[in-house]
C-alpha positions as CSV (number, residue, x, y, z in Angstrom):
1,X,0.0,0.0,0.0
2,X,1.4,3.5,-1.0
3,X,2.0,5.9,1.8
4,X,2.1,9.7,1.2
5,X,5.8,9.8,0.5
6,X,5.7,7.0,-2.0
7,X,2.8,8.6,-3.7
8,X,4.6,12.0,-4.0
9,X,7.7,10.3,-5.3
10,X,5.8,8.5,-8.0
11,X,3.9,11.6,-9.0
12,X,6.9,13.8,-9.3
13,X,8.8,11.1,-11.1
14,X,6.1,11.2,-13.8
15,X,6.1,15.1,-13.8
16,X,9.9,14.9,-14.4
17,X,9.4,12.8,-17.5
18,X,8.1,16.0,-19.3
19,X,11.1,18.0,-18.0
20,X,13.6,15.4,-19.3
21,X,11.9,15.3,-22.7
22,X,12.2,19.2,-23.0
23,X,15.9,19.3,-22.0
24,X,16.9,19.5,-25.7
25,X,16.5,22.9,-27.5
26,X,15.8,21.0,-30.8
27,X,12.9,19.1,-29.2
28,X,11.3,22.3,-28.1
29,X,11.8,23.6,-31.6
30,X,10.1,20.5,-33.0
31,X,7.2,21.0,-30.7
32,X,6.9,24.7,-31.7
33,X,6.8,23.6,-35.4
34,X,4.2,20.9,-34.7
35,X,2.0,23.5,-32.9
36,X,1.4,24.9,-36.4
37,X,0.1,21.5,-37.7
38,X,1.2,17.9,-38.5
39,X,4.5,17.4,-40.3
40,X,6.4,14.5,-41.8
41,X,9.8,13.5,-40.4
42,X,11.4,14.8,-43.6
43,X,9.6,18.2,-43.3
44,X,10.8,18.5,-39.7
45,X,14.3,17.7,-40.7
46,X,14.2,20.5,-43.3
47,X,12.7,23.0,-40.9
48,X,15.2,22.3,-38.1
49,X,18.3,21.7,-40.4
50,X,18.8,18.3,-38.8
51,X,19.2,14.9,-40.4
52,X,16.2,12.6,-40.6
53,X,17.9,10.2,-38.2
54,X,18.4,12.9,-35.6
55,X,14.9,14.2,-35.9
56,X,13.6,10.6,-35.5
57,X,15.5,10.2,-32.3
58,X,14.1,13.4,-30.8
59,X,10.6,12.4,-31.9
60,X,11.0,9.0,-30.2
61,X,11.8,10.8,-26.9
62,X,8.8,13.2,-27.3
63,X,6.6,10.2,-28.2
64,X,7.7,8.3,-25.1
65,X,6.6,11.4,-23.0
66,X,3.3,11.4,-24.9
67,X,3.9,14.9,-26.2
68,X,3.6,13.8,-29.9
69,X,1.7,11.1,-31.7
70,X,2.0,9.8,-35.3
71,X,0.3,8.0,-38.1
72,X,1.5,6.5,-41.3
73,X,0.4,8.0,-44.7
74,X,1.8,6.0,-47.5
75,X,5.6,6.0,-47.3
76,X,5.6,8.9,-44.8
77,X,5.2,9.1,-41.0
78,X,3.3,12.1,-39.9
79,X,3.7,13.6,-36.4
80,X,1.5,16.0,-34.5
81,X,1.1,17.3,-31.0
82,X,-0.6,14.7,-28.8
83,X,-3.0,17.2,-27.3
84,X,-4.1,20.8,-27.9
85,X,-3.1,21.7,-24.4
86,X,0.5,21.3,-25.4
87,X,0.3,24.5,-27.5
88,X,-0.8,26.4,-24.4
89,X,2.0,24.9,-22.5
90,X,4.5,26.1,-25.1
91,X,3.1,29.6,-25.0
92,X,3.5,29.7,-21.2
93,X,7.1,28.3,-21.6
94,X,8.0,31.2,-24.0
95,X,6.4,33.8,-21.8
96,X,8.1,32.5,-18.6
97,X,11.5,32.2,-20.3
98,X,11.3,35.7,-21.6
99,X,10.3,36.9,-18.1
100,X,13.0,35.0,-16.2
101,X,16.0,35.0,-18.4
102,X,17.6,38.3,-19.5
103,X,19.3,36.4,-22.4
104,X,15.9,35.8,-24.0
105,X,15.0,39.5,-23.6
106,X,18.4,40.5,-25.1
107,X,18.0,38.2,-28.1
108,X,14.5,39.5,-28.8
109,X,15.7,43.1,-28.4
110,X,18.6,42.5,-30.8
111,X,16.1,41.1,-33.3
112,X,13.8,44.1,-32.9
113,X,16.7,46.5,-33.2
114,X,17.7,44.8,-36.5
115,X,14.2,45.4,-37.8
116,X,13.4,48.8,-36.4
117,X,12.4,50.0,-39.9
118,X,9.8,47.3,-40.1
119,X,6.4,48.5,-39.0
120,X,4.3,46.2,-36.9
121,X,0.5,45.9,-36.4
122,X,-1.4,45.0,-33.3
123,X,-4.3,42.5,-32.9
124,X,-6.8,45.2,-32.4
125,X,-5.6,47.3,-35.4
126,X,-5.5,44.3,-37.7
127,X,-9.0,43.2,-36.8
128,X,-10.3,46.7,-37.3
129,X,-8.6,47.2,-40.6
130,X,-9.6,43.8,-41.9
131,X,-13.2,44.5,-41.1
132,X,-12.9,47.7,-43.1
133,X,-11.2,45.8,-46.0
134,X,-8.2,48.1,-45.7
135,X,-5.4,45.5,-45.8
136,X,-4.5,42.3,-47.6
137,X,-3.4,39.6,-45.1
138,X,-0.9,37.1,-46.2
139,X,-0.1,33.8,-44.4
140,X,3.4,33.0,-45.4
141,X,3.7,29.7,-43.7
142,X,3.8,26.4,-45.6
143,X,0.4,25.6,-47.2
144,X,-0.3,22.6,-45.0
145,X,-0.1,24.8,-41.9
146,X,-2.5,27.3,-43.5
147,X,-4.9,24.4,-44.3
148,X,-4.7,23.2,-40.7
149,X,-5.7,26.7,-39.3
150,X,-5.4,30.3,-40.3
151,X,-6.7,33.7,-39.6
152,X,-10.0,34.2,-41.4
153,X,-9.6,36.3,-44.5
154,X,-5.9,35.5,-44.9
155,X,-4.5,34.4,-48.2
156,X,-2.1,31.5,-48.3
157,X,1.2,32.8,-49.8
158,X,4.1,30.6,-48.6
159,X,7.4,32.5,-48.7
160,X,8.7,30.5,-51.7
161,X,5.5,31.4,-53.7
162,X,5.7,35.0,-52.6
163,X,9.0,35.5,-54.4
164,X,7.4,34.2,-57.7
165,X,4.0,35.9,-57.3
166,X,4.9,39.2,-55.7
167,X,4.4,41.1,-59.0
168,X,0.7,40.0,-59.0
169,X,0.0,41.7,-55.7
170,X,-1.7,45.0,-55.6
171,X,0.5,48.1,-54.9
172,X,-2.4,50.4,-54.0
173,X,-3.2,48.8,-50.6
174,X,-1.4,47.9,-47.4
175,X,-0.2,44.3,-47.0
176,X,0.2,42.5,-43.7
177,X,2.3,39.3,-43.4
178,X,2.3,36.8,-40.6
179,X,3.8,33.4,-39.9
180,X,4.4,31.3,-36.7
181,X,4.8,34.0,-34.2
182,X,7.3,36.5,-32.8
183,X,10.3,34.3,-33.1
184,X,9.6,33.2,-36.7
185,X,11.5,35.1,-39.5
186,X,9.3,34.1,-42.5
187,X,7.1,37.2,-42.1
188,X,10.2,39.4,-41.7
189,X,11.5,38.1,-45.0
190,X,8.1,38.6,-46.6
191,X,7.9,42.2,-45.5
192,X,11.4,42.9,-46.8
193,X,10.5,41.5,-50.2
194,X,7.2,43.5,-50.3
195,X,9.0,46.7,-49.4
196,X,11.6,46.2,-52.1
197,X,8.7,46.1,-54.6
198,X,7.3,49.4,-53.3
199,X,4.4,47.8,-51.4
200,X,3.5,49.3,-48.0
201,X,3.9,46.2,-45.8
202,X,3.5,45.4,-42.1
203,X,4.6,42.5,-40.0
204,X,2.0,40.9,-37.7
205,X,4.1,39.1,-35.1
206,X,1.4,37.2,-33.3
207,X,0.3,33.8,-34.6
208,X,-3.0,32.0,-35.4
209,X,-3.5,30.8,-31.8
210,X,-3.0,34.3,-30.5
211,X,-5.7,35.5,-33.0
212,X,-8.3,33.0,-31.9
213,X,-7.5,33.6,-28.2
214,X,-8.1,37.3,-28.9
215,X,-11.3,36.6,-30.7
216,X,-12.5,34.4,-27.8
217,X,-11.7,37.2,-25.3
218,X,-14.1,39.5,-27.2
219,X,-17.0,37.1,-26.9
């Protein structure tokens, strides 16, 4: 029969399994990418610049902690987050890390300083301007992430396609680009490309989850 001490030891041992699985920066990055939607092992390898073998090892660790799950589709193995609550956990992890570690704040500030000429747009302003049809909103993430979830009214324009189709975009209205969130650089690259073409462009640094949380808060 378990006494109180045994019970606590067993419980905290289970809690520690999550901590151990998050001890690798690459595993946290993999979870961040999967928060945008399911991905094959090959797609994760490309996104993280790791070998397929290394990604597979990290995924095994995450799977053993029940943070990810997978299914086979033809010749591919597709991974996704095991539960929607994990996205919220990652958001809290980002917020806490930024609050507790000055290094995170410094890295973010260096990034902001490098892009001081890049205008941003807030959730409130974006919603207001979209309702007035004043902006064209581009989702520059991979198409499969857009199909999984996107901000209503956004047009899917992966960064690779944007380079090819940028000449077809209107130059007489403002364009807003967004991607996976404040630490993702795809929207930065998109805004730089748009500005070089003379298009008045903004970066929306929040992500799809932030948008829906904002929408829920208004209801």
